[in-house]
C-alpha positions in Angstrom: 64.3 -112.6 17.8 61.5 -110.6 19.0 59.1 -109.0 16.8 58.5 -105.3 17.1 55.2 -104.3 18.6 52.8 -102.8 16.2 51.8 -99.5 17.5 48.5 -98.0 16.6 47.2 -94.4 16.9 45.3 -93.6 20.0 41.5 -93.6 19.4 39.6 -90.7 20.9 37.0 -91.8 23.4 33.3 -91.4 23.0 32.2 -87.8 23.7 30.1 -87.5 26.9 26.4 -87.0 26.3 24.7 -83.8 27.4 22.3 -85.7 29.6 22.5 -86.1 32.6 24.3 -82.9 33.4 27.2 -82.8 35.8 26.5 -82.2 39.5 27.6 -78.6 39.2 24.8 -77.8 36.7 22.3 -79.4 39.1 23.5 -77.1 41.9 23.3 -74.1 39.6 19.8 -74.9 38.6 18.8 -75.4 42.2 20.2 -72.0 43.2 18.5 -70.3 40.3 15.2 -71.9 41.2 15.5 -70.8 44.8 16.3 -67.3 43.8 13.4 -67.1 41.4 11.1 -68.6 44.0 12.3 -66.0 46.7 11.8 -63.1 44.3 8.3 -64.3 43.3 7.3 -64.7 46.9 8.6 -61.3 47.8 6.8 -59.7 44.9 3.5 -61.4 45.6 3.7 -60.5 49.3 4.3 -56.9 48.4 1.5 -56.8 45.9 -0.9 -58.4 48.4 0.0 -55.9 51.0 -0.5 -53.0 48.5 -3.9 -54.3 47.7 -4.9 -54.7 51.3 -3.7 -51.1 52.2 -5.6 -49.7 49.2 -8.7 -51.6 50.2 -8.5 -50.4 53.8 -8.2 -46.8 52.5 -11.0 -47.0 50.1 -13.4 -48.8 52.5 -12.8 -46.2 55.2 -13.6 -43.4 52.9 -16.6 -45.1 51.4 -18.1 -45.7 54.8 -18.3 -41.9 55.4 -21.7 -40.6 54.4 -21.0 -36.9 53.7 -18.0 -35.1 52.0 -17.0 -33.6 55.3 -16.9 -37.0 56.9 -14.8 -38.3 54.0 -12.3 -35.5 54.6 -12.2 -36.4 58.3 -11.7 -40.1 57.5 -8.8 -39.2 55.1 -7.3 -37.1 57.8 -7.5 -39.9 60.3 -5.9 -42.4 57.9 -3.1 -40.0 57.1 -2.4 -39.3 60.8 -2.2 -43.1 61.4 0.2 -43.5 58.5 2.3 -40.5 59.7 3.1 -42.2 63.0 5.1 -44.7 61.0 7.4 -41.9 59.9 7.4 -39.8 63.1 5.6 -40.9 66.3 4.7 -37.3 67.2 3.3 -36.5 63.7 -0.3 -37.3 64.6 -0.3 -34.3 67.0 0.6 -31.7 64.4 -2.0 -29.2 63.6 -2.8 -26.6 60.9 0.1 -25.5 58.7 2.6 -27.7 60.5 0.5 -30.7 59.7 0.2 -29.7 56.0 3.9 -29.0 55.8 4.7 -32.4 57.2 2.4 -33.9 54.5 4.3 -31.9 51.9 7.7 -33.3 52.8 9.3 -35.0 49.9 7.3 -33.2 47.2 8.8 -30.6 45.0 5.5 -28.7 44.9 3.3 -28.2 48.0 0.1 -30.1 47.1 -1.1 -30.2 50.7 -0.3 -26.6 51.8 -1.2 -24.9 48.5 -3.2 -27.4 46.5 -6.1 -29.8 47.0 -4.6 -31.0 50.3 -5.4 -27.7 52.0 -8.9 -29.0 52.5 -7.5 -31.1 55.4 -7.1 -28.0 57.4 -10.8 -27.5 58.0 -12.7 -29.5 55.5 -13.8 -32.1 58.2 -15.6 -29.3 60.1 -17.3 -27.5 57.3 -20.9 -28.2 56.3 -20.4 -27.3 52.6 -17.5 -29.3 51.1 -17.6 -29.7 47.3 -17.5 -33.3 46.0 -14.9 -32.3 43.4 -12.6 -31.0 46.1 -13.0 -34.2 48.0 -12.2 -36.3 45.0 -9.0 -34.3 44.3 -8.0 -34.7 48.0 -8.8 -38.4 47.9 -6.3 -39.0 45.1 -3.6 -37.0 46.8 -4.3 -38.6 50.2 -4.3 -42.1 48.8 -0.9 -41.6 47.2 0.6 -40.2 50.4 -1.0 -42.9 52.6 0.3 -45.7 50.4 3.8 -44.3 50.2 4.0 -44.0 54.0 2.4 -47.4 54.7 4.6 -49.4 52.2 7.9 -48.3 53.7 9.9 -50.8 55.8 
């Protein structure tokens, strides 16, 4: 006669260790690393461009000797930046130019505010330094906003 087989319970296997991770986790880590690298590269590039544009603006204004020359330098920089938005914008004059600079503002800082100095400040002999400083802050903001688009 044959003896019955002795059956035993199934023993659970050894749980897999957490290291090394499965290939899917390696791929996920690589994708995350590439995304973080791309975002950091884009952010650093944008920051470097912002600094270069700011330095260009400030150096151009600082080279001007008189307040009237500073106003003329700001006008030139704004006209160059305006061409990025509209190729014919640098040919605008007077109120049309100031209205173009005001586009996108709820108030009218160029037509009614400190920016009105751009109308004739580059041609006057007596331009107040305080007025030029107020215009400089306004012009810097507009210049950077136009040059950083794209």
